[in-house]
N, C-alpha and C positions, 0 to 999 in steps of 0.2 A: 456499452458503457466503458469509459476509460478507467484505468486503475486509479488515477487521481480523483475522478468523480466518485468512484466507489468509496474511497477512504473519506472524502469530504462528506459524503452522504451518511456513512456509518458512524463517524466520530461523534456528531451531535446526539445520535441515538444513545450513545454510552454516557452522555453528559460529561465528556472529558474535554479539557482544553488541549491544544497542541502540546504544551509542555507536559501535561499529565499523561497523555497518550504516549509520548516519546519515552517518558520515564518508565511507564508500565511495560512498554514493548522492549525496553533495553536498547533504544536507539537514540541518537542525538536529535535535538530539536531542529537543527539545520537539515538533517536528513528527512525528517518528517515534513518540514515545510517544502523541501524540494519534491518530495513524493506527491504532496497535495497540489503542487504547482505543475506537475506533469513533466518533470525533468526526464529526458530521454534515456540517460544512463544512470542506473541505480543498482546497488548490490542486491541480488536476488535473495540472499539469506536474510538481509535486513528487511526487505519487503515482506517476506514471510513471517518475520517476527511481529510486524505490525498487523498483518492480516490474521495471524493466529489469534489475536485478541478478539476478533470478530468471528472466529470459527472457520476461517478460510485459509487457503494457501494457493500459490501459483505453481503450476506444473505444466508439462508439455500438453499441448492441444493440437490435434491433427488439423492441418490446413488443407484447403482445397488444392489438390494436386495440379489443377489446371492453371494455377497462378504462374507457374514457372515453365 
C-alpha cells in the first residue's frame, strides 16, 4: 500500500476533513493534499506529524539486497 493510499484510507476513519487533519497534525492543507495525491518529494518530519495522529511513523526498512 502506498503512503498516499494509507492516509486516504485512515483519514475517513477519524472522521476528519483534510483541513481538520492538517490543522491537528500541524501541517499546511497544501502539504496534506500533496501527501494524499502521492507527491514524490515530501518532508519526512511533516509526513510523520500526519502519521503520528494514526499511531504510525515512517522509518528505515531494510530492502532486498539483491535489488542493486
